[in-house]
C-alpha positions as CSV (number, residue, x, y, z in Angstrom):
1,M,-95.6,-54.7,148.9
2,K,-94.9,-51.2,147.6
3,L,-92.6,-50.5,150.5
4,S,-90.4,-53.5,149.8
5,R,-90.2,-52.5,146.1
6,L,-89.1,-49.1,147.2
7,L,-86.4,-50.5,149.5
8,I,-85.1,-52.8,146.7
9,L,-85.0,-49.8,144.3
10,V,-83.1,-47.6,146.8
11,G,-80.7,-50.5,147.5
12,L,-80.0,-51.0,143.8
13,L,-79.4,-47.3,143.2
14,G,-76.9,-47.3,146.1
15,I,-75.0,-50.3,144.6
16,L,-75.0,-48.7,141.2
17,G,-73.7,-45.4,142.6
18,V,-70.7,-47.2,144.2
19,A,-70.1,-49.4,141.2
20,C,-70.2,-46.6,138.7
21,A,-68.1,-44.1,140.7
22,P,-65.1,-42.9,138.6
23,A,-61.7,-44.4,139.3
24,G,-59.3,-42.3,141.3
25,T,-61.9,-40.8,143.6
26,T,-60.1,-42.1,146.6
27,A,-60.0,-39.6,149.5
28,P,-56.4,-38.7,150.5
29,V,-55.0,-40.4,153.6
30,E,-52.6,-38.6,155.9
31,T,-49.6,-40.9,156.0
32,N,-46.0,-41.0,154.9
33,Q,-45.9,-44.7,154.0
34,V,-47.1,-46.2,150.7
35,K,-47.2,-50.0,150.1
36,M,-46.8,-51.6,146.7
37,A,-49.5,-54.2,147.1
38,K,-49.7,-57.7,145.7
39,S,-52.5,-56.6,143.4
40,Y,-50.5,-54.2,141.3
41,R,-51.5,-51.0,143.1
42,F,-50.2,-48.4,145.6
43,E,-51.9,-48.4,149.0
44,P,-53.1,-45.9,149.8
45,A,-53.4,-44.5,146.3
46,V,-53.6,-40.9,147.4
47,I,-51.8,-39.4,150.4
48,K,-51.6,-36.0,152.0
49,V,-48.4,-34.7,153.7
50,K,-46.9,-31.4,154.7
51,V,-43.8,-29.8,153.1
52,G,-40.7,-31.4,154.6
53,T,-42.2,-34.8,154.9
54,T,-40.3,-37.9,153.7
55,V,-42.5,-40.5,152.0
56,T,-41.4,-44.1,151.8
57,W,-42.7,-46.6,149.3
58,F,-42.3,-50.2,150.3
59,N,-42.5,-53.1,147.9
60,D,-44.7,-55.7,149.5
61,D,-45.2,-57.6,146.3
62,N,-43.5,-60.6,144.6
63,F,-42.5,-58.5,141.6
64,T,-40.1,-55.6,140.9
65,H,-41.6,-52.1,141.0
66,D,-40.5,-48.5,141.0
67,V,-41.8,-45.0,141.6
68,R,-41.6,-42.3,138.9
69,F,-43.2,-38.8,139.2
70,T,-45.2,-38.1,136.0
71,R,-46.4,-34.6,137.1
72,G,-45.5,-32.2,139.9
73,P,-43.1,-29.5,141.1
74,A,-40.2,-31.9,141.4
75,Q,-38.7,-34.9,139.7
76,F,-38.0,-38.4,141.2
77,H,-37.4,-41.8,139.8
78,S,-36.5,-44.6,142.2
79,P,-34.3,-47.5,141.2
80,P,-36.1,-50.8,140.6
81,L,-37.3,-52.1,143.9
82,R,-37.2,-55.9,144.5
83,P,-39.6,-57.5,146.9
84,G,-38.9,-56.1,150.4
85,E,-37.0,-53.1,149.2
86,K,-38.0,-49.4,149.7
87,A,-37.4,-46.0,148.4
88,S,-38.0,-42.5,149.9
89,F,-38.4,-38.9,148.8
90,T,-38.5,-35.7,150.9
91,F,-41.1,-33.2,149.6
92,T,-39.7,-29.7,149.8
93,L,-42.2,-28.0,147.4
94,P,-46.0,-27.9,147.9
95,G,-48.3,-29.1,145.2
96,E,-49.8,-32.2,143.6
97,Y,-47.5,-35.0,142.6
98,Q,-48.7,-37.8,140.3
99,Y,-46.6,-41.0,140.1
100,E,-46.6,-44.4,138.6
101,C,-44.7,-47.7,138.5
102,T,-43.0,-47.7,135.1
103,F,-43.1,-51.5,135.0
104,H,-47.0,-51.5,135.4
105,P,-48.2,-48.0,134.4
106,Q,-51.7,-49.2,133.4
107,N,-52.8,-49.8,136.9
108,M,-50.1,-48.7,139.3
109,K,-50.7,-44.9,139.8
110,G,-50.8,-42.7,142.8
111,R,-50.8,-39.1,144.0
112,V,-49.2,-37.2,146.8
113,L,-50.8,-33.9,147.9
114,V,-48.2,-31.7,149.6
115,E,-49.5,-28.9,151.7
116,G,-47.3,-25.8,152.2
117,A,-47.7,-23.0,154.8
118,A,-50.7,-21.5,153.0
119,G,-52.3,-24.7,151.8
120,Y,-51.8,-26.5,148.5
């Protein structure tokens, strides 16, 4: 009986740990493609690339979106992207770039980590 209670407690603590994890703790994914998903989010939310990489954002949603850098070594603001359209940017400077969709800034945010010759 005591073992089953312990297992239940450990399981509940594990669930709480996942449920209470802070937003934005997504591990970076090494890719140069970002999808604007149907649930008002960028997938993946955090990517990692090397200097010189061109990243493409593709609107896979039914609504218009865009990409605007809010922080980072360079500036970029795509035109409005209708469903099926895409925009690209070539990263020539290392650093962390934060971006958002200006139509849905509350929940559509992302980051690009650009690695230079000596790291970030």
